C-alpha positions, 0 to 999 in steps of 0.5 A: 500500499501507499499512504499519505498525509494530507491537510484538511481544516487545519488537521492532519488526516491519514489516507490511502493513495489509489491511483491518482486519488486519496482516500481518506481513511477514516472516512472511507472506512465509515463508508465501507462499514454502512455498506456492510464490508467486513472489517475488523475495526469499528472505526479507523482514526484520522491520525497516522500514528494512532493508525500504526498503534492498532497493529495489523488489524488497521493494515488489514482493514486499509488493505480491504478499503483498497480492494473495495476502491473500484466497487464501492462509491467513495466519492465523499471520501476521495479528493484528487492527489494534485489538489491535495496539500500533502504533509509528511506521512508522519508529521509528529514522529514520536522519535527520529534517529538517523543512521550513517549507513553508506560506506561511499558518504563516509569514506568521501566525507572523511577523505575530503577532509584528509582523513583515513576511513574509520575502522568503528564504522564496520563495528557498529551501526551508529546513529544520531537523534534529530529534532522530531518536532521539526518535520515537514513534508513536501513544500516550503522549508523555512530557514534562517540566514545563518542555516543559509551559510553553507546550506545542504541537502541530504538525500536518504531513505528512512523507515517507520516503525510499526509496532512496539519492540525492545531488544529486536534481533536483526532477524526479525527487524524488518517485521518491525517496519510499517514502511519506507519513505524519502527523506532529506536531512537538511544540514547547515553546514557552517553551524554543524562544523562549529559545534562539532569541533567540541565533539558533540552534536550535530545539533544546531546544525540539523535540528531546524528541518528534516523533510519526509514523504511524500508517501509511506510505502509498505513493504509489500508494494516493493517486494519486487526490488527486495535483496534478501540477505542474513543481515535484513532486507536490501531494496534496489531502488535508484536514489536521485536528487536535483536542484532546480531541475539539475541532477546532482546525485544518483545512488541506490538503497541497495548500497547501504552497508548497514540494513535498517534491520540492524540499525534497528537491533542496535536502536533497540538495545535496551530501549523501547522503539515505539509505532511512529519512530522514524530512523533514517538511513543516512546519506547515500554516496553522492547525497549531498553537497559537502561531498560533491564539493569536497570531491571537486564535482563543484569547483568553486563549491555550491551551496543551497540559497533561499528559492533553491528547488530541492527534489529528492526522488527514491524509486517506487516511493516518490519524490520529495520536493521543497523549495527554501524559503529565508524568514526573518530573525 
């Protein structure tokens, strides 16, 4: 299934993507019940995290609604996708972690700083916590002038945790993934480099915005691109970034050195993960200007500026399109 969140009357509402239309989950569920369709739940929540907390029952009912879309009149519960104001599929994650899973990116970033590859990269799937209250979806991303000092994008994939778990082994971790989505981990590099000299962070260099979307795509939708491994699932999905229509980055999700299953195993060690937690992959190879500038792809260095439009695309997951807007302090 493909799911999305949209704004209606100042409220975020969860929906199914059926062709070129959105099908409001709560409203469609009510229509289906009135029509006598057999469903597990008495009612469907409109909030995405409330939906995830209901587990398999909510997912099964959503699949039933997709099946019924061709025969039931859902006109009162649907709208054209082109008319919808999409938000992040999970507008208010319960937590936001970001990994460091692509070797090419890590090697290039260190080489460009005159540093050798760090052996600890192969020992643990590292991650950091970002600001789960600063998530945006498609559309404008608002920044301040200091963010524009070497403003950068980061082309990533993210997963959403679909059920509660603690000390989750990698061989079972994919079962805890509700779906996949595109992620852009915006980075204010000047702020980031200043604060990381103190061996902490990134904090202010990252906490102003993380963009997610446009869709949350469940694992079954990606089955044709799945690559099985002893350490969790991988997917053969091209990753592309464009600035103002110009392609600047290209990678593939299959090139993650650490799988999401391994990252989940690490993240859940001694800690409970909850439905609605979001975990990013880290930047794919060539997936940011910091790496491209250091590799002399752009010379002189190139950075983002207000008015620029950044598109992050992953096959089967969609294209996340954002415009940078400068706000007054």
